CHARMM-style PDB file with segment names, atoms N, HN, CA, C and O in Angstrom:
ATOM      1  N   MET     1    -108.941 -68.840 -11.030  1.00  0.00      PROA
ATOM      2  CA  MET     1    -107.681 -68.383 -11.569  1.00  0.00      PROA
ATOM      3  C   MET     1    -107.428 -66.924 -11.183  1.00  0.00      PROA
ATOM      4  O   MET     1    -106.304 -66.554 -10.841  1.00  0.00      PROA
ATOM      5  N   VAL     2    -108.477 -66.099 -11.239  1.00  0.00      PROA
ATOM      6  HN  VAL     2    -109.390 -66.399 -11.517  1.00  0.00      PROA
ATOM      7  CA  VAL     2    -108.329 -64.698 -10.858  1.00  0.00      PROA
ATOM      8  C   VAL     2    -107.979 -64.599  -9.376  1.00  0.00      PROA
ATOM      9  O   VAL     2    -107.102 -63.823  -8.995  1.00  0.00      PROA
ATOM     10  N   TYR     3    -108.651 -65.370  -8.549  1.00  0.00      PROA
ATOM     11  HN  TYR     3    -109.363 -66.000  -8.858  1.00  0.00      PROA
ATOM     12  CA  TYR     3    -108.350 -65.369  -7.116  1.00  0.00      PROA
ATOM     13  C   TYR     3    -106.891 -65.758  -6.895  1.00  0.00      PROA
ATOM     14  O   TYR     3    -106.189 -65.117  -6.114  1.00  0.00      PROA
ATOM     15  N   ASP     4    -106.439 -66.794  -7.571  1.00  0.00      PROA
ATOM     16  HN  ASP     4    -107.010 -67.315  -8.206  1.00  0.00      PROA
ATOM     17  CA  ASP     4    -105.053 -67.259  -7.453  1.00  0.00      PROA
ATOM     18  C   ASP     4    -104.081 -66.146  -7.825  1.00  0.00      PROA
ATOM     19  O   ASP     4    -103.101 -65.918  -7.115  1.00  0.00      PROA
ATOM     20  N   VAL     5    -104.338 -65.462  -8.910  1.00  0.00      PROA
ATOM     21  HN  VAL     5    -105.134 -65.647  -9.486  1.00  0.00      PROA
ATOM     22  CA  VAL     5    -103.462 -64.377  -9.371  1.00  0.00      PROA
ATOM     23  C   VAL     5    -103.416 -63.246  -8.348  1.00  0.00      PROA
ATOM     24  O   VAL     5    -102.342 -62.738  -8.027  1.00  0.00      PROA
ATOM     25  N   LEU     6    -104.576 -62.856  -7.839  1.00  0.00      PROA
ATOM     26  HN  LEU     6    -105.448 -63.269  -8.099  1.00  0.00      PROA
ATOM     27  CA  LEU     6    -104.618 -61.774  -6.846  1.00  0.00      PROA
ATOM     28  C   LEU     6    -103.950 -62.197  -5.537  1.00  0.00      PROA
ATOM     29  O   LEU     6    -103.267 -61.398  -4.895  1.00  0.00      PROA
ATOM     30  N   GLU     7    -104.148 -63.443  -5.151  1.00  0.00      PROA
ATOM     31  HN  GLU     7    -104.702 -64.091  -5.673  1.00  0.00      PROA
ATOM     32  CA  GLU     7    -103.520 -63.939  -3.933  1.00  0.00      PROA
ATOM     33  C   GLU     7    -101.997 -63.943  -4.075  1.00  0.00      PROA
ATOM     34  O   GLU     7    -101.287 -63.541  -3.154  1.00  0.00      PROA
ATOM     35  N   ARG     8    -101.506 -64.387  -5.203  1.00  0.00      PROA
ATOM     36  HN  ARG     8    -102.083 -64.713  -5.951  1.00  0.00      PROA
ATOM     37  CA  ARG     8    -100.049 -64.396  -5.450  1.00  0.00      PROA
ATOM     38  C   ARG     8     -99.489 -62.979  -5.474  1.00  0.00      PROA
ATOM     39  O   ARG     8     -98.384 -62.739  -4.986  1.00  0.00      PROA
ATOM     40  N   ALA     9    -100.240 -62.044  -6.037  1.00  0.00      PROA
ATOM     41  HN  ALA     9    -101.137 -62.239  -6.434  1.00  0.00      PROA
ATOM     42  CA  ALA     9     -99.772 -60.661  -6.137  1.00  0.00      PROA
ATOM     43  C   ALA     9     -99.729 -60.001  -4.757  1.00  0.00      PROA
ATOM     44  O   ALA     9     -98.851 -59.186  -4.472  1.00  0.00      PROA
ATOM     45  N   GLY    10    -100.689 -60.364  -3.910  1.00  0.00      PROA
ATOM     46  HN  GLY    10    -101.402 -61.026  -4.141  1.00  0.00      PROA
ATOM     47  CA  GLY    10    -100.736 -59.787  -2.584  1.00  0.00      PROA
ATOM     48  C   GLY    10    -101.164 -58.330  -2.558  1.00  0.00      PROA
ATOM     49  O   GLY    10    -100.944 -57.625  -1.572  1.00  0.00      PROA
ATOM     50  N   ARG    11    -101.771 -57.887  -3.640  1.00  0.00      PROA
ATOM     51  HN  ARG    11    -101.950 -58.460  -4.441  1.00  0.00      PROA
ATOM     52  CA  ARG    11    -102.219 -56.495  -3.745  1.00  0.00      PROA
ATOM     53  C   ARG    11    -103.273 -56.390  -4.833  1.00  0.00      PROA
ATOM     54  O   ARG    11    -103.535 -57.350  -5.559  1.00  0.00      PROA
ATOM     55  N   GLU    12    -103.872 -55.215  -4.937  1.00  0.00      PROA
ATOM     56  HN  GLU    12    -103.659 -54.436  -4.348  1.00  0.00      PROA
ATOM     57  CA  GLU    12    -104.856 -54.971  -5.992  1.00  0.00      PROA
ATOM     58  C   GLU    12    -104.164 -54.968  -7.353  1.00  0.00      PROA
ATOM     59  O   GLU    12    -102.987 -54.627  -7.470  1.00  0.00      PROA
ATOM     60  N   LEU    13    -104.927 -55.359  -8.382  1.00  0.00      PROA
ATOM     61  HN  LEU    13    -105.883 -55.637  -8.287  1.00  0.00      PROA
ATOM     62  CA  LEU    13    -104.408 -55.345  -9.745  1.00  0.00      PROA
ATOM     63  C   LEU    13    -105.483 -54.823 -10.689  1.00  0.00      PROA
ATOM     64  O   LEU    13    -106.674 -55.054 -10.484  1.00  0.00      PROA
ATOM     65  N   HSD    14    -105.045 -54.119 -11.723  1.00  0.00      PROA
ATOM     66  HN  HSD    14    -104.078 -53.931 -11.890  1.00  0.00      PROA
ATOM     67  CA  HSD    14    -105.949 -53.702 -12.797  1.00  0.00      PROA
ATOM     68  C   HSD    14    -106.281 -54.939 -13.620  1.00  0.00      PROA
ATOM     69  O   HSD    14    -105.483 -55.872 -13.706  1.00  0.00      PROA
ATOM     70  N   VAL    15    -107.454 -54.937 -14.218  1.00  0.00      PROA
ATOM     71  HN  VAL    15    -108.102 -54.179 -14.148  1.00  0.00      PROA
ATOM     72  CA  VAL    15    -107.910 -56.108 -14.968  1.00  0.00      PROA
ATOM     73  C   VAL    15    -106.919 -56.485 -16.079  1.00  0.00      PROA
ATOM     74  O   VAL    15    -106.763 -57.669 -16.377  1.00  0.00      PROA
ATOM     75  N   LYS    16    -106.257 -55.517 -16.689  1.00  0.00      PROA
ATOM     76  HN  LYS    16    -106.384 -54.555 -16.448  1.00  0.00      PROA
ATOM     77  CA  LYS    16    -105.263 -55.844 -17.729  1.00  0.00      PROA
ATOM     78  C   LYS    16    -104.134 -56.689 -17.149  1.00  0.00      PROA
ATOM     79  O   LYS    16    -103.671 -57.636 -17.784  1.00  0.00      PROA
ATOM     80  N   GLU    17    -103.693 -56.344 -15.943  1.00  0.00      PROA
ATOM     81  HN  GLU    17    -104.069 -55.574 -15.427  1.00  0.00      PROA
ATOM     82  CA  GLU    17    -102.636 -57.101 -15.289  1.00  0.00      PROA
ATOM     83  C   GLU    17    -103.144 -58.476 -14.849  1.00  0.00      PROA
ATOM     84  O   GLU    17    -102.423 -59.469 -14.950  1.00  0.00      PROA
ATOM     85  N   ILE    18    -104.373 -58.531 -14.365  1.00  0.00      PROA
ATOM     86  HN  ILE    18    -104.959 -57.724 -14.282  1.00  0.00      PROA
ATOM     87  CA  ILE    18    -104.971 -59.816 -13.986  1.00  0.00      PROA
ATOM     88  C   ILE    18    -104.994 -60.750 -15.188  1.00  0.00      PROA
ATOM     89  O   ILE    18    -104.586 -61.907 -15.086  1.00  0.00      PROA
ATOM     90  N   LEU    19    -105.468 -60.254 -16.320  1.00  0.00      PROA
ATOM     91  HN  LEU    19    -105.800 -59.314 -16.403  1.00  0.00      PROA
ATOM     92  CA  LEU    19    -105.561 -61.080 -17.532  1.00  0.00      PROA
ATOM     93  C   LEU    19    -104.182 -61.553 -17.989  1.00  0.00      PROA
ATOM     94  O   LEU    19    -104.013 -62.710 -18.373  1.00  0.00      PROA
ATOM     95  N   ALA    20    -103.202 -60.656 -17.947  1.00  0.00      PROA
ATOM     96  HN  ALA    20    -103.340 -59.716 -17.636  1.00  0.00      PROA
ATOM     97  CA  ALA    20    -101.844 -61.021 -18.367  1.00  0.00      PROA
ATOM     98  C   ALA    20    -101.266 -62.100 -17.458  1.00  0.00      PROA
ATOM     99  O   ALA    20    -100.628 -63.041 -17.932  1.00  0.00      PROA
ATOM    100  N   ARG    21    -101.487 -61.964 -16.160  1.00  0.00      PROA
ATOM    101  HN  ARG    21    -102.005 -61.200 -15.775  1.00  0.00      PROA
ATOM    102  CA  ARG    21    -100.952 -62.944 -15.214  1.00  0.00      PROA
ATOM    103  C   ARG    21    -101.682 -64.281 -15.307  1.00  0.00      PROA
ATOM    104  O   ARG    21    -101.055 -65.331 -15.166  1.00  0.00      PROA
ATOM    105  N   VAL    22    -102.986 -64.262 -15.540  1.00  0.00      PROA
ATOM    106  HN  VAL    22    -103.495 -63.409 -15.654  1.00  0.00      PROA
ATOM    107  CA  VAL    22    -103.723 -65.521 -15.732  1.00  0.00      PROA
ATOM    108  C   VAL    22    -103.154 -66.262 -16.937  1.00  0.00      PROA
ATOM    109  O   VAL    22    -102.940 -67.473 -16.889  1.00  0.00      PROA
ATOM    110  N   GLU    23    -102.914 -65.533 -18.004  1.00  0.00      PROA
ATOM    111  HN  GLU    23    -103.088 -64.549 -18.044  1.00  0.00      PROA
ATOM    112  CA  GLU    23    -102.366 -66.171 -19.204  1.00  0.00      PROA
ATOM    113  C   GLU    23    -100.965 -66.720 -18.949  1.00  0.00      PROA
ATOM    114  O   GLU    23    -100.640 -67.826 -19.382  1.00  0.00      PROA
ATOM    115  N   LEU    24    -100.139 -65.949 -18.248  1.00  0.00      PROA
ATOM    116  HN  LEU    24    -100.403 -65.051 -17.897  1.00  0.00      PROA
ATOM    117  CA  LEU    24     -98.770 -66.376 -17.963  1.00  0.00      PROA
ATOM    118  C   LEU    24     -98.735 -67.578 -17.021  1.00  0.00      PROA
ATOM    119  O   LEU    24     -98.019 -68.547 -17.275  1.00  0.00      PROA
ATOM    120  N   ILE    25     -99.498 -67.517 -15.947  1.00  0.00      PROA
ATOM    121  HN  ILE    25    -100.079 -66.730 -15.741  1.00  0.00      PROA
ATOM    122  CA  ILE    25     -99.455 -68.559 -14.912  1.00  0.00      PROA
ATOM    123  C   ILE    25    -100.256 -69.796 -15.303  1.00  0.00      PROA
ATOM    124  O   ILE    25     -99.802 -70.924 -15.112  1.00  0.00      PROA
ATOM    125  N   HSD    26    -101.457 -69.579 -15.855  1.00  0.00      PROA
ATOM    126  HN  HSD    26    -101.827 -68.662 -16.010  1.00  0.00      PROA
ATOM    127  CA  HSD    26    -102.372 -70.698 -16.116  1.00  0.00      PROA
ATOM    128  C   HSD    26    -102.470 -71.080 -17.596  1.00  0.00      PROA
ATOM    129  O   HSD    26    -103.071 -72.098 -17.939  1.00  0.00      PROA
ATOM    130  N   GLY    27    -101.880 -70.266 -18.463  1.00  0.00      PROA
ATOM    131  HN  GLY    27    -101.391 -69.439 -18.184  1.00  0.00      PROA
ATOM    132  CA  GLY    27    -101.870 -70.587 -19.883  1.00  0.00      PROA
ATOM    133  C   GLY    27    -103.222 -70.451 -20.562  1.00  0.00      PROA
ATOM    134  O   GLY    27    -103.477 -71.081 -21.588  1.00  0.00      PROA
ATOM    135  N   ILE    28    -104.089 -69.625 -19.984  1.00  0.00      PROA
ATOM    136  HN  ILE    28    -103.882 -69.113 -19.150  1.00  0.00      PROA
ATOM    137  CA  ILE    28    -105.435 -69.450 -20.539  1.00  0.00      PROA
ATOM    138  C   ILE    28    -105.687 -67.976 -20.781  1.00  0.00      PROA
ATOM    139  O   ILE    28    -105.436 -67.146 -19.907  1.00  0.00      PROA
ATOM    140  N   ARG    29    -106.183 -67.650 -21.966  1.00  0.00      PROA
ATOM    141  HN  ARG    29    -106.387 -68.324 -22.675  1.00  0.00      PROA
ATOM    142  CA  ARG    29    -106.540 -66.268 -22.293  1.00  0.00      PROA
ATOM    143  C   ARG    29    -108.030 -66.080 -21.989  1.00  0.00      PROA
ATOM    144  O   ARG    29    -108.886 -66.744 -22.576  1.00  0.00      PROA
ATOM    145  N   LEU    30    -108.320 -65.165 -21.064  1.00  0.00      PROA
ATOM    146  HN  LEU    30    -107.625 -64.627 -20.587  1.00  0.00      PROA
ATOM    147  CA  LEU    30    -109.696 -64.892 -20.667  1.00  0.00      PROA
ATOM    148  C   LEU    30    -110.226 -63.658 -21.381  1.00  0.00      PROA
ATOM    149  O   LEU    30    -109.462 -62.766 -21.750  1.00  0.00      PROA
ATOM    150  N   ASN    31    -111.533 -63.614 -21.573  1.00  0.00      PROA
ATOM    151  HN  ASN    31    -112.153 -64.339 -21.274  1.00  0.00      PROA
ATOM    152  CA  ASN    31    -112.195 -62.472 -22.192  1.00  0.00      PROA
ATOM    153  C   ASN    31    -112.343 -61.353 -21.167  1.00  0.00      PROA
ATOM    154  O   ASN    31    -112.925 -61.556 -20.102  1.00  0.00      PROA
ATOM    155  N   ARG    32    -111.818 -60.175 -21.487  1.00  0.00      PROA
ATOM    156  HN  ARG    32    -111.345 -60.010 -22.353  1.00  0.00      PROA
ATOM    157  CA  ARG    32    -111.817 -59.049 -20.554  1.00  0.00      PROA
ATOM    158  C   ARG    32    -113.226 -58.698 -20.079  1.00  0.00      PROA
ATOM    159  O   ARG    32    -113.458 -58.578 -18.876  1.00  0.00      PROA
ATOM    160  N   ASP    33    -114.169 -58.533 -21.009  1.00  0.00      PROA
ATOM    161  HN  ASP    33    -113.981 -58.631 -21.986  1.00  0.00      PROA
ATOM    162  CA  ASP    33    -115.524 -58.126 -20.631  1.00  0.00      PROA
ATOM    163  C   ASP    33    -116.182 -59.153 -19.721  1.00  0.00      PROA
ATOM    164  O   ASP    33    -116.888 -58.786 -18.781  1.00  0.00      PROA
ATOM    165  N   SER    34    -115.962 -60.424 -19.989  1.00  0.00      PROA
ATOM    166  HN  SER    34    -115.389 -60.722 -20.752  1.00  0.00      PROA
ATOM    167  CA  SER    34    -116.546 -61.478 -19.158  1.00  0.00      PROA
ATOM    168  C   SER    34    -115.968 -61.455 -17.751  1.00  0.00      PROA
ATOM    169  O   SER    34    -116.698 -61.630 -16.776  1.00  0.00      PROA
ATOM    170  N   ILE    35    -114.667 -61.243 -17.641  1.00  0.00      PROA
ATOM    171  HN  ILE    35    -114.074 -61.101 -18.434  1.00  0.00      PROA
ATOM    172  CA  ILE    35    -114.020 -61.213 -16.330  1.00  0.00      PROA
ATOM    173  C   ILE    35    -114.462 -59.989 -15.537  1.00  0.00      PROA
ATOM    174  O   ILE    35    -114.754 -60.098 -14.346  1.00  0.00      PROA
ATOM    175  N   VAL    36    -114.513 -58.834 -16.177  1.00  0.00      PROA
ATOM    176  HN  VAL    36    -114.276 -58.745 -17.145  1.00  0.00      PROA
ATOM    177  CA  VAL    36    -114.968 -57.620 -15.480  1.00  0.00      PROA
ATOM    178  C   VAL    36    -116.400 -57.809 -15.001  1.00  0.00      PROA
ATOM    179  O   VAL    36    -116.726 -57.438 -13.874  1.00  0.00      PROA
ATOM    180  N   SER    37    -117.252 -58.376 -15.833  1.00  0.00      PROA
ATOM    181  HN  SER    37    -116.987 -58.678 -16.749  1.00  0.00      PROA
ATOM    182  CA  SER    37    -118.633 -58.625 -15.455  1.00  0.00      PROA
ATOM    183  C   SER    37    -118.716 -59.585 -14.267  1.00  0.00      PROA
ATOM    184  O   SER    37    -119.439 -59.328 -13.304  1.00  0.00      PROA
ATOM    185  N   ALA    38    -117.981 -60.676 -14.341  1.00  0.00      PROA
ATOM    186  HN  ALA    38    -117.394 -60.884 -15.123  1.00  0.00      PROA
ATOM    187  CA  ALA    38    -118.002 -61.666 -13.260  1.00  0.00      PROA
ATOM    188  C   ALA    38    -117.466 -61.072 -11.955  1.00  0.00      PROA
ATOM    189  O   ALA    38    -118.045 -61.291 -10.890  1.00  0.00      PROA
ATOM    190  N   LEU    39    -116.374 -60.328 -12.033  1.00  0.00      PROA
ATOM    191  HN  LEU    39    -115.904 -60.150 -12.898  1.00  0.00      PROA
ATOM    192  CA  LEU    39    -115.809 -59.709 -10.831  1.00  0.00      PROA
ATOM    193  C   LEU    39    -116.760 -58.677 -10.242  1.00  0.00      PROA
ATOM    194  O   LEU    39    -116.922 -58.604  -9.024  1.00  0.00      PROA
ATOM    195  N   THR    40    -117.382 -57.890 -11.090  1.00  0.00      PROA
ATOM    196  HN  THR    40    -117.251 -57.950 -12.080  1.00  0.00      PROA
ATOM    197  CA  THR    40    -118.331 -56.877 -10.619  1.00  0.00      PROA
ATOM    198  C   THR    40    -119.507 -57.523  -9.902  1.00  0.00      PROA
ATOM    199  O   THR    40    -119.960 -57.016  -8.876  1.00  0.00      PROA
ATOM    200  N   LYS    41    -120.006 -58.632 -10.430  1.00  0.00      PROA
ATOM    201  HN  LYS    41    -119.638 -59.043 -11.264  1.00  0.00      PROA
ATOM    202  CA  LYS    41    -121.094 -59.362  -9.764  1.00  0.00      PROA
ATOM    203  C   LYS    41    -120.646 -59.868  -8.401  1.00  0.00      PROA
ATOM    204  O   LYS    41    -121.403 -59.794  -7.433  1.00  0.00      PROA
ATOM    205  N   LYS    42    -119.429 -60.379  -8.317  1.00  0.00      PROA
ATOM    206  HN  LYS    42    -118.814 -60.439  -9.103  1.00  0.00      PROA
ATOM    207  CA  LYS    42    -118.902 -60.855  -7.036  1.00  0.00      PROA
ATOM    208  C   LYS    42    -118.761 -59.693  -6.046  1.00  0.00      PROA
ATOM    209  O   LYS    42    -119.070 -59.842  -4.864  1.00  0.00      PROA
ATOM    210  N   VAL    43    -118.299 -58.553  -6.525  1.00  0.00      PROA
ATOM    211  HN  VAL    43    -118.048 -58.432  -7.485  1.00  0.00      PROA
ATOM    212  CA  VAL    43    -118.158 -57.362  -5.676  1.00  0.00      PROA
ATOM    213  C   VAL    43    -119.516 -56.960  -5.109  1.00  0.00      PROA
ATOM    214  O   VAL    43    -119.641 -56.721  -3.908  1.00  0.00      PROA
ATOM    215  N   HSD    44    -120.528 -56.885  -5.964  1.00  0.00      PROA
ATOM    216  HN  HSD    44    -120.426 -57.079  -6.940  1.00  0.00      PROA
ATOM    217  CA  HSD    44    -121.859 -56.452  -5.533  1.00  0.00      PROA
ATOM    218  C   HSD    44    -122.533 -57.442  -4.577  1.00  0.00      PROA
ATOM    219  O   HSD    44    -123.382 -57.059  -3.772  1.00  0.00      PROA
ATOM    220  N   SER    45    -122.146 -58.709  -4.674  1.00  0.00      PROA
ATOM    221  HN  SER    45    -121.457 -59.020  -5.328  1.00  0.00      PROA
ATOM    222  CA  SER    45    -122.710 -59.702  -3.754  1.00  0.00      PROA
ATOM    223  C   SER    45    -121.807 -59.911  -2.533  1.00  0.00      PROA
ATOM    224  O   SER    45    -122.039 -60.814  -1.728  1.00  0.00      PROA
ATOM    225  N   HSD    46    -120.774 -59.065  -2.403  1.00  0.00      PROA
ATOM    226  HN  HSD    46    -120.585 -58.331  -3.056  1.00  0.00      PROA
ATOM    227  CA  HSD    46    -119.835 -59.130  -1.271  1.00  0.00      PROA
ATOM    228  C   HSD    46    -119.170 -60.499  -1.168  1.00  0.00      PROA
ATOM    229  O   HSD    46    -119.016 -61.041  -0.074  1.00  0.00      PROA
ATOM    230  N   ASP    47    -118.779 -61.051  -2.314  1.00  0.00      PROA
ATOM    231  HN  ASP    47    -118.905 -60.610  -3.203  1.00  0.00      PROA
ATOM    232  CA  ASP    47    -118.213 -62.392  -2.390  1.00  0.00      PROA
ATOM    233  C   ASP    47    -116.799 -62.363  -2.963  1.00  0.00      PROA
ATOM    234  O   ASP    47    -116.626 -62.134  -4.161  1.00  0.00      PROA
ATOM    235  N   ARG    48    -115.806 -62.586  -2.146  1.00  0.00      PROA
ATOM    236  HN  ARG    48    -115.946 -62.773  -1.174  1.00  0.00      PROA
ATOM    237  CA  ARG    48    -114.403 -62.797  -2.502  1.00  0.00      PROA
ATOM    238  C   ARG    48    -113.619 -61.576  -2.966  1.00  0.00      PROA
ATOM    239  O   ARG    48    -112.432 -61.470  -2.659  1.00  0.00      PROA
ATOM    240  N   PHE    49    -114.237 -60.655  -3.693  1.00  0.00      PROA
ATOM    241  HN  PHE    49    -115.201 -60.742  -3.943  1.00  0.00      PROA
ATOM    242  CA  PHE    49    -113.481 -59.562  -4.302  1.00  0.00      PROA
ATOM    243  C   PHE    49    -114.038 -58.195  -3.926  1.00  0.00      PROA
ATOM    244  O   PHE    49    -115.215 -58.057  -3.592  1.00  0.00      PROA
ATOM    245  N   VAL    50    -113.166 -57.182  -3.986  1.00  0.00      PROA
ATOM    246  HN  VAL    50    -112.210 -57.294  -4.256  1.00  0.00      PROA
ATOM    247  CA  VAL    50    -113.566 -55.786  -3.836  1.00  0.00      PROA
ATOM    248  C   VAL    50    -112.999 -55.018  -5.018  1.00  0.00      PROA
ATOM    249  O   VAL    50    -111.961 -55.373  -5.577  1.00  0.00      PROA
ATOM    250  N   GLN    51    -113.707 -53.959  -5.383  1.00  0.00      PROA
ATOM    251  HN  GLN    51    -114.550 -53.671  -4.929  1.00  0.00      PROA
ATOM    252  CA  GLN    51    -113.223 -53.095  -6.449  1.00  0.00      PROA
ATOM    253  C   GLN    51    -112.594 -51.878  -5.780  1.00  0.00      PROA
ATOM    254  O   GLN    51    -113.247 -51.178  -5.006  1.00  0.00      PROA
ATOM    255  N   THR    52    -111.325 -51.634  -6.085  1.00  0.00      PROA
ATOM    256  HN  THR    52    -110.796 -52.203  -6.714  1.00  0.00      PROA
ATOM    257  CA  THR    52    -110.587 -50.568  -5.421  1.00  0.00      PROA
ATOM    258  C   THR    52    -110.386 -49.345  -6.308  1.00  0.00      PROA
ATOM    259  O   THR    52    -109.903 -48.311  -5.847  1.00  0.00      PROA
ATOM    260  N   GLY    53    -110.753 -49.464  -7.566  1.00  0.00      PROA
ATOM    261  HN  GLY    53    -111.145 -50.304  -7.940  1.00  0.00      PROA
ATOM    262  CA  GLY    53    -110.621 -48.380  -8.529  1.00  0.00      PROA
ATOM    263  C   GLY    53    -111.251 -48.812  -9.828  1.00  0.00      PROA
ATOM    264  O   GLY    53    -111.828 -49.896  -9.919  1.00  0.00      PROA
ATOM    265  N   LYS    54    -111.143 -47.962 -10.843  1.00  0.00      PROA
ATOM    266  HN  LYS    54    -110.674 -47.081 -10.770  1.00  0.00      PROA
ATOM    267  CA  LYS    54    -111.718 -48.310 -12.139  1.00  0.00      PROA
ATOM    268  C   LYS    54    -111.006 -49.537 -12.708  1.00  0.00      PROA
ATOM    269  O   LYS    54    -109.808 -49.503 -12.985  1.00  0.00      PROA
ATOM    270  N   SER    55    -111.769 -50.620 -12.875  1.00  0.00      PROA
ATOM    271  HN  SER    55    -112.742 -50.647 -12.650  1.00  0.00      PROA
ATOM    272  CA  SER    55    -111.258 -51.891 -13.401  1.00  0.00      PROA
ATOM    273  C   SER    55    -110.106 -52.448 -12.576  1.00  0.00      PROA
ATOM    274  O   SER    55    -109.255 -53.164 -13.103  1.00  0.00      PROA
ATOM    275  N   THR    56    -110.075 -52.126 -11.295  1.00  0.00      PROA
ATOM    276  HN  THR    56    -110.766 -51.544 -10.868  1.00  0.00      PROA
ATOM    277  CA  THR    56    -109.026 -52.598 -10.400  1.00  0.00      PROA
ATOM    278  C   THR    56    -109.682 -53.366  -9.252  1.00  0.00      PROA
ATOM    279  O   THR    56    -110.634 -52.895  -8.630  1.00  0.00      PROA
ATOM    280  N   PHE    57    -109.148 -54.562  -8.990  1.00  0.00      PROA
ATOM    281  HN  PHE    57    -108.375 -54.945  -9.495  1.00  0.00      PROA
ATOM    282  CA  PHE    57    -109.780 -55.461  -8.038  1.00  0.00      PROA
ATOM    283  C   PHE    57    -108.764 -56.033  -7.061  1.00  0.00      PROA
ATOM    284  O   PHE    57    -107.564 -56.076  -7.332  1.00  0.00      PROA
ATOM    285  N   SER    58    -109.276 -56.466  -5.925  1.00  0.00      PROA
ATOM    286  HN  SER    58    -110.251 -56.431  -5.704  1.00  0.00      PROA
ATOM    287  CA  SER    58    -108.471 -57.083  -4.886  1.00  0.00      PROA
ATOM    288  C   SER    58    -109.318 -58.153  -4.209  1.00  0.00      PROA
ATOM    289  O   SER    58    -110.531 -58.222  -4.408  1.00  0.00      PROA
ATOM    290  N   ILE    59    -108.660 -58.988  -3.406  1.00  0.00      PROA
ATOM    291  HN  ILE    59    -107.675 -58.932  -3.244  1.00  0.00      PROA
ATOM    292  CA  ILE    59    -109.368 -59.995  -2.626  1.00  0.00      PROA
ATOM    293  C   ILE    59    -109.996 -59.313  -1.412  1.00  0.00      PROA
ATOM    294  O   ILE    59    -109.350 -58.513  -0.735  1.00  0.00      PROA
ATOM    295  N   ARG    60    -111.239 -59.631  -1.149  1.00  0.00      PROA
ATOM    296  HN  ARG    60    -111.764 -60.280  -1.699  1.00  0.00      PROA
ATOM    297  CA  ARG    60    -111.943 -59.096   0.020  1.00  0.00      PROA
ATOM    298  C   ARG    60    -111.299 -59.652   1.286  1.00  0.00      PROA
ATOM    299  O   ARG    60    -111.072 -60.856   1.406  1.00  0.00      PROA
ATOM    300  N   LYS    61    -111.010 -58.764   2.218  1.00  0.00      PROA
ATOM    301  HN  LYS    61    -111.194 -57.786   2.121  1.00  0.00      PROA
ATOM    302  CA  LYS    61    -110.465 -59.178   3.503  1.00  0.00      PROA
ATOM    303  C   LYS    61    -111.620 -59.401   4.472  1.00  0.00      PROA
ATOM    304  O   LYS    61    -112.706 -58.850   4.292  1.00  0.00      PROA
ATOM    305  N   GLU    62    -111.380 -60.212   5.498  1.00  0.00      PROA
ATOM    306  HN  GLU    62    -110.498 -60.660   5.644  1.00  0.00      PROA
ATOM    307  CA  GLU    62    -112.420 -60.460   6.502  1.00  0.00      PROA
ATOM    308  C   GLU    62    -112.910 -59.145   7.087  1.00  0.00      PROA
ATOM    309  O   GLU    62    -112.115 -58.265   7.419  1.00  0.00      PROA
ATOM    310  N   GLY    63    -114.223 -59.021   7.209  1.00  0.00      PROA
ATOM    311  HN  GLY    63    -114.869 -59.736   6.939  1.00  0.00      PROA
ATOM    312  CA  GLY    63    -114.810 -57.818   7.773  1.00  0.00      PROA
ATOM    313  C   GLY    63    -115.118 -56.730   6.776  1.00  0.00      PROA
ATOM    314  O   GLY    63    -115.712 -55.715   7.142  1.00  0.00      PROA
ATOM    315  N   GLU    64    -114.731 -56.909   5.513  1.00  0.00      PROA
ATOM    316  HN  GLU    64    -114.249 -57.733   5.216  1.00  0.00      PROA
ATOM    317  CA  GLU    64    -115.022 -55.896   4.484  1.00  0.00      PROA
ATOM    318  C   GLU    64    -116.396 -56.115   3.902  1.00  0.00      PROA
ATOM    319  OT1 GLU    64    -116.821 -55.366   3.023  1.00  0.00      PROA
TER     320      GLU     64
END
């Protein structure tokens, strides 16, 4: 769902905006701490996401 939201946005988003859009688009309220933790783990393993600022994430582009 987070990937879908970021892909639709076409740009980096702060976690607050990610959560709001997930709820709006998918009708599911996600836990902020759980999402930040999951995204951070993905960032550190170089999988799908990059962190571009404090609590701000984007989709990893090829070669990043």
